[in-house]
Every structure is written in C-alpha cells, then in structure tokens.
N, C-alpha and C positions, 0 to 999 in steps of 0.2 A: 519445668516444661519439658516436652518431649521432643527430641530431635528425630526427624523420621530418617528412615533409610531410604535411598533414592534408587527408583526403578530406572535402568538405563535405555538409552535410545539407540535404535539401529538405524545408522544413515549410509545413504549412497550419493554421492556428487553426480551432478548432471552438467552437460553442456548444452546451451540453447542455441540452435542454430541462428545466425543473424541474416543471411541472405537466402534467397530461395534458388532453386535450381533454374537455370535459365539456357534458352538455346545459345550456342557459341557465336551465331551469326549476330547475335544481339549485344555483343559485349560492349559495343559503344556506347550503349544507352542504359545498360544494366550494372549494378556494383561499380560505379565509378569512384566510390570512396568507401571500401569495405574497411569494417572497423573504425571508420571514423567517428571522432567524438567531436560535436559541433562546439565551438568556443562559445563564451558567454554564458547566460544562464545565472541563475541564483546558485552561489557557491554553497549554501547550506542544502541545496538539493541537487546533488551531483547527477550528471546525466549518465545513463547506461546505455542498452542498445536503442532504446526510444530517441528519436531524433537522427538516428543515423541516416545518411543520404543512401537510398537505394536507386533511384533513377533519376536522370538529368536529360533536360532536352534544350537545344539551341534552337528555338521556336523561330527564330527569323529564316532559318534554312528552309523550312517547308512552306512558311506564309509569305516571305519576301517582304515583311511589314516590321517597322520598328516602333509602331504604336500600341502594342499589347498591353492590355490592362487586367483581363479576368480570365480566370481558368476553372472548368469543373469537368468531371468525368461522369459519363452517363452509363457506365457499365461495359462500354465498347471503346468510344472515342473521349478524346479531349475536345471539348469546345472552348475557343479561344476568342476573346473579343478584341476589336481593334478600332482605329480612328479612321479607317479607310472610308471614303464616302458612298461606295457601293456595297461592301461586304460588312455583314453584321457579324458573322461567325466564320472563323476557320474551324474545320473538323479534321482532326489530327489522329493518326494511329499512333498509340503511345509506344507500340513495340518496335516500330520502325521509324518513327518520327517523320512520317510522310502525309503529306496533305491527301485526304480523301474526299473533300467536299467542301463547298462554302454555302452559306445563306446569305443571300444578297439583298432580300426584300423584306418589307413589313414594318420599318422603322424610318421615318422621315429623318433626314439628316440637317444640319452637320453633327447633331448631338450624337454621342457615343455611348455604348453600354461601359459600366466599370466592372465591379466584382459581380461575380455569379454564385448562385445557390440551385439546389434541386431537391425535388420531393420524389424523385425517382420516376415521375411521369411528366412533370414539366420543369423547364429551367427558367430560372427568374433573374432578371439583370437590372440594375437602377441606373437611371439617367436623370438628367435635369427635369424631364416633363414627367415623369412617374417611373413605375416598375413595369417592365415588359415581360409578357409570359409567352414561352414558347413550349410546344408539344415535341417530345423526344422523338416519338414514333414517326411522325411526319415531317419534323425538321421544318414546322411551320409556326408563324406568328399566331398567337391566339388572341390576346387583348392587352390592355394595358390599365392598371390603376395607379390611383395617386398616394402619395405618402402623407401622413396626418398633417393638417394645418399647422403652421408654426415650425415645423421640422424641416431641416435640411434634406436635399435628395440624397438616396443611399448609395453613396460613392463604395461603402462596404456592406455586405449582406450575409446574413446565415440563416438557416431555417431549422426551426426545432419541429420534429417530427410529433413530438408528445402533445405540444400544445396547438399545432397548426400555425405557429406565429412566426413572424420574421424578426430579426435584430438587425438594426441598421445603424451606420455611422457615417461621417463625412469630416475627415481631417479633424479640427479641434471643436466642431459643433457638437451641440447635444446630441448624444446617442438615445435610441428609443427601441421600444418593442411595439410591433403593431399586429393587426390582423388582416385578412384578405379584404375586409370591407373598409381599410384604410383607417380604423380605428385606433387611437394612441392607447396602449395598454399601460406603459411605464416609460419614464425618460430618466436619464442620468449623465453627469459631467463625465467626459473622457479623460479628465485630468488624472495623472500627470503627461497622457499623451496627447500630442497636438497635430498628428500628420497620420490619421487612420485611413488605410485604403483598402483593408480586406477584414473579412470576419469569416469564421468556421465553427460549426456547432459539433462538439465531440460527444457523440451519444453513447460510445462503447466504454468509455473510462470506468474502472470498477470503482472509483471514487467520485465519479463525476454525476450528472454530465458537466461539461466544462463549455464555456464561450471563450475561443481563441482569438485574439484581436491582433492585426498585422498593422505595425506602425513603422513610418519611414525614418524618424529621428530620435526616438527615445528606446534605450540610453545612447545610442550613436547613430550615425547616419547609414541605413541599410534596411535590412528585413528582420525587424524585432518582432517577435510573438509573445503576447503577454496572455497569460492565463486568468479568467475572470469566473467568478462563481455566479451563475445566472439566478441563484435564489436570493442573493444579497445584493448583486449588482456591485460586488467589490472585488478588486484584484487580490488574487491569492499571494502575491509576492515573486511567484515563479515567472521568469521569462527567459528567453533564449534568443540569441542573434544567428541567424542562419547565414552560412556562406554558400550562396548558389552560383555568383558569377565570379570574376577574377578581382573583386575589391571595388567593385562601384555598383553594388547593390542597391535598389531602391525599391521598397515594398510595393508589391501590386497586390493581385487578387489572392484570396486563401481559401481553401475548401478541404473538409475531410471527406474521406470516401472508403470504401471496401471495392474489391473485386479488382483494382488495378494490379495488386499483387497477390498470387495464391496462398501466401503464409501471413502477410501482415495486413492490417488496415493502414493508410496512409494520410499523411496531410500533404496537399499539393499547395505549393508557394511559388508565385510568379515574381520575378525580379525585372523590373522596368530598367534595364540597364542598357549597355551597348555591347553586344546585341541583346535583345530581351531573352531571358532565358526562364526556365522553370525547373522545378526539382519535386520529387516526392520523396518524404521523410517517413521512416517506419514509426509506427504508433504502438498497436497491439496485435499479438498472435490472433489469427482469424479462428483457428482449431488449437487452443494450446494443448500439449501433451498432459497426459495424466500426471499428477504430482507425484514425484518420487518419495516425499515426505509423509510418513504417516504417525499420527499420534492416537494412540488406543488405550483407553481405560480399562482396567482389568474387570471392572463391574459398574454397571449402570442400572437406575439412576444412582449419583452420588449424593447423599446428604451428610453433611458435616454438623455435628452438634454445637450449640451456642458457644461451649467451652473450648471449642477447637478440635481437630481431628486431622486425618490425612487420608490419602488416595493413592493407589498404586497405578501406574500407567507404563507403557512401552512407548518409546520413539524410535522410528526406524526410517533409515534412508537408503534407498536402493540406486546402485550405479550401475547402469545397463550400458554404459559407454566401453569403448575397447582400450580406454586409457585410464589411468589413476586421477583422481579429482580432488579437489580440496573446497571445502565449504565451511562457513560458520553456522553454528545451530544454536538458537537461543529460545527462551520461553518466556511468557509474561502472562500476567492475569488481567483481565478486565474486570473492574469492580461493578457493583450494582448501580454506582453513578455515573458509570461509563469512562471512569479515570482508568489509567494502566499502572500497574505495580510492576516492575522489573526492569532490566531482564533478571531472571531467577537463575536458570541455567546460562551460561554464555560461553560455548566451547567451539574449538576449531577441530575438524575432523579430516583425516586424509583417507581415502577410500579407494581400494584398488579395483581394477576393471572387473566387471560383471560380478559385484560383491554386495552384498547387504550388511550393512553395520546397524545393530540395534542395542539399545540399553534399556533396562528395567529400572525403574525408579519410583521413590514415594515422595510425594509432595504434602508437607504440612500445611495446614490452615490455622492460624493463629485464633486464640479466643478474642482478640480485639477486632478482627475483622467483622464488619457490620453484616447483619443477615440480609439475605436475597440472592438473586441469581448471578452467578458468576461464569465466565469464559476462561478456561485454559488454553493458551495459544502456543504454538510451536511454530518457529521460522527457520528457514534455510536460505542461505545468500552469502552476500558479504556485508557484515553488520556494519551500519544498521538498514543497508538496503536489502529488501525481502524480495526473494524470488519465487519461493513456494511457501505455503502456509496451511496449517491443519489446527482443528481445535474442537473441543467438547465442553459442555457445560456441567456445572455441579451447583448445589444448593447449600447455603449457610442457613441453619435453622435457628429459630429464637429459643427453642427448647433443647432439652437433652443435655443439660449441665451436668459434669461430674467433677470431682475434687481436683483430679489433676488436669491442668490446663496447658495448651500448648501457646508458646509466646512469639512465634515468628514464622516466615514463610519459607523455613528451610527445605532444601531438596536434597536428598541422597540416594546413593545405589551406586549401580555398575559405572565406573569412572570412566570419563573421556580422557584417554591418556595423554592428548595432545593440548589440554586446556589447562592454561595457568590459573584459571579460577576454580579449578576442580578440588573438591573437598578429599580428605584422606579416605581410604577404603573403609567401609562401614564396620562398626563394631562386631564382634561375634557373640557378646554376652552383655547383659545389664551392666551399665556403668553409673554409679552413684556418685555425684559431684560433691565436694565438702560444701556444706551450707553457707550461705552469705547473707548477712554478715555474720561474721564469727570471730571474737565474741558477740553477743547480741543483747539488746534489751528489749524484752517482750515479744519480738517476732524475727523470724529469720525465713529465708526461702530455701526450700529443698528441691534441688534438681537432678534429674537423671536422664538417662538415654536408654531407650529400649529397642534392640535390634530385631525382636520377634514379637509377635502378638501373643498375649497371654494375661493371666490373673496377676495382679500385684497387690500385695498387703504391706501396710506401713505401720510399724510400731515404734515408739520412742519410749526408752527406759531412762530412770533416774540412775545415780550413781550406786543406789542399794540393789538395783536390778528389778525394780518395781515399773511396771508398765504405766506411764503418764498419759499417754495418748494412743489409741488405736484405730486405725481407718480401715473400714470394711474393704474387702477385697472387690477390686474392680478389673473388669476385661478391657484391656487397652490395646490398641493397634500401634505397630512400628512408629517410633517418632520420639520427640524430645519434650519432656514434661517438667512442670515445677509445682510445688505444693507450698503455700505459705503457712507456716506453724505459728499460731499465736500462743505464746507461753506466758501470757500475762498474770495467770492464777498460779503459775509455779513458782518455787523458790529458786534462789541463785543456786548455781553449782553446775557440774557437768552433766551431760546427758548424752544419749546414745541413740542415733537415728538408724533404724534397721529396716531395709526392705528385703521382702521375700518373693521370688518368682515363683511361677507355676510349676517349676521343677524342684521347689524347696530349697534353692541355693539362696543364702543370706548374703547381704551386703551392708556394710556399717561404716558410718562416720560419726565423728564426735563433734558436739557443739557445746559452748560455754555460755550460760545465761549469767548476766550481771544486772543487777538491779541497784 
C-alpha cells in the first residue's frame, strides 16, 4: 500500500473577545464577572466562554418588590413580573437598572404572572386562569387564552417562532407543547426535574434548536438550567448551575434573547432570592468574525478510485492579533454513513503575531473505505473543543480499481514542529519495504512508499534471472501502496522483487518461497 505524502497546514491563532465595549458609567451592571466560568454542568462538556455572566441586576432596587418571578427583553426594556396587587409588570432599563414604567391594569388579581416569553410583537405570561397576551408597542393587555384541558397552568413558558407554538411546564407536572388555540400538540414527563419554573427557546444554536429548562432543585437547590432536544423531548445530558446571587439562588423565569448585548445573544435568568436578582449570560456571537482557519483542496471535484487514492490540500491559520497565540489543529473525516473517523492530524501550533502558518499535505483514502460522499474536516481550538471549522467534500467511487491499493488513512506532508503526533519528514525517493511474510507460502504482501506521482512497473525474477511476474505500468499519485503477490504456481526458492519508477531507478527486495 501507498503512504501519502502530507500537505501542510498554515495556521494562525486567534483570540475571541469575551465581553463587549461599554460605557464606563455602567460598570456596576456590566462585566461583573469577566472570565468567569460558571461552576456545575456536565464534566464531559466543559464550559468555555458560553454561560459567562455578562450583566447582573439587583431588581429590588428599581422595583422595590421581592415577589419577582418572570423576565423578558423586548429589544429595549426588561419586563419583570411581580406579585403586587396593582402592578402587573415593571419596565426596567437594563443599562441603568432604573424603573422607566409600570403596567398596572388588565389582569384581575390576586393571581400573578410567572415566566414570560415573546414573539417580538407580543409578550406572553402564564397564570392560573390562562395565558395573558400583551402588546409591546402599546404596553397594553390584549386578551387571555387557556391552556389545554388536563394540563397544569404554565408556570414556565417558551415560544418557538418556527412552529408558532408554546412549550409549557409547572414544577413536576406534565410538560407540554400547545398552539394559540389551546390545542395540545405533545406532552412529556419532566422527570428527573420536579421544580420547573422557567423555559427558554434557543433558536440560534448551530446544533439546535434547544429548549432550556430552569429548575429549582436538580441537581442542587438553585438555578439549574437543563438542555432538552425538542425534536425528541429528551434531555441531552448537559446542564449547568448558574450563580446569580450570593448563594441563596432559587430558579425563576428564563428567556433567550438578542439585542441586549451588541456582541452576543444572551440567556436571561431570574433568581427569586433575597433580594430578587437577574443576570444575562453569554450564548453565541451575533456577528462572528471570519474564520482564521482555511482548508483548501488543490483540485476539485475529488474522486477516489475504488482501490484507494489520495488528494492534496493546504490548511492555513491566520493570526491577526498583536500577540503570539497557541492553538490545536486537527482533522477528521465524515464517512457516507455520517460516522466520524479521526482525528487524523492532531497538532499543536504556536503562531507569532500577524503571521500566517500553513502546511501542504496529502491525505490517503484506503481501499476498504466504502463508496459514497465524504467530508474532510479541519478544526482549530483547544482539542476537543472546536472554535473554528472548515471542510470540503470528496467522493469514493465504486470503479477505478488498479493493482496497487492504499490500506489506511495516512496523512503526510510539511510537518507541524510542535506536534508530538507528527510523522517523520516525507521520503525523497521511492521506498520498497521487505515483503511480508518472508519466507512465505503461496502469497506475500509487497509494500512501497511513493513520495512523488509517476509511473511504476513491477517485475519479479527467479534465481535464474527469469521474469516470473510482470505488472503493467500504472500512474500512481503520492502515497503508500501494497500488492499481494500470489506465487501459488511457482516453485520453492529465492525470488527478487523489482520496482522501477518513472526515472528508470530500480529498487529490489528478496523473498523466499517455501512450499
């Protein structure tokens, strides 16, 4: 089989800003926990910049109320629900934490609204008698509609803009999905959660959407956010415990929003503590910068013959920062059945400021790889946490066999000097390995490495110098090849395996046939 020569990657490290630029007069409410990693969560999914606390508010200061339960952002103001008998909402300026208005009519008391959600035009809140609908522009009550028969009132609510449906929950009661006409779409048990108080619909997640559920007691008493796949209504296993107040957190409303921060979308979480407090946590970049990682094939489309082959590519990383950066770079292959093979390359790169590092490499595709469409993937970050990604496709054919086949996913080329997994520098000329097994009975494997593309001719001689086997010339790309010689009709004795390259240079190995 043929070992490919690898084309090297050019890489430059990057630094992603964690917090936005802010007015110095607002420092008491912005960036109170720079660089903070919220404790808790699933150890198998370590937190990165996501879930860093960006903003924090002591809501009892502007509202004078300790019965706050729900929070939502309308693009300008925070709407806060409360248990006061006359005020339905407090309207709070998030940049100054100041009260700018109240909504005091429209709902009979003593019932109060709990968790809130919005579709951008209206704000919805759940209470014992039904779901209340308010218009944002006029700040007025519109109407009330009920929840499905047999379901508990929506203490927790989230809105899915794609389906125009609501997701609802109430402590340990059955959770459910419903439409505007109070029709039940689906329902499910919230277990193992039993104290659900908030929900939020995450429509920006690149691997989503996700339904996030705010629970008061699982796994600890506090603000516990669980990730659920709304397609299957099953928890993904990822959860995180948010520290909002001084240790007496109790989960209240939850809402995902854009526009509160100019750089990131955020998750608003309310803690019904003493005092009632809320925080905004970083989720996704609103306008992510162009990726500094570039994966470029030398030619497209790429078709690999059935017996294996190779392709050349360049991988580059651009460090535009004024400081030296360090990153991991790795590659994988997505197979036709969507399974992942790799990492193939797994290197660590140090890149000086304002510098591009790139590598030219050659990737082999083995004969036993199934036919179909493949994706070659490159990643940069802190392995296995990906920060940047690039990819291209190639196709493995069902035809195009030749005698020499490639037997592995070897990748060779310009070396990553910092990588402990890097292979030695590529060969400068053809290398013919000793046959294996040797001595052999009936068949042996002939392997050679080709560091350049060209025509290869195979002859096998007996001890009298007679040619007992001759293989027609094949044009082969750079790679690692093998050929199985079946000598079943030949007599026992010494044989000489000879490869001739396109420059006429000959390479010889001995093989002993014993019957």
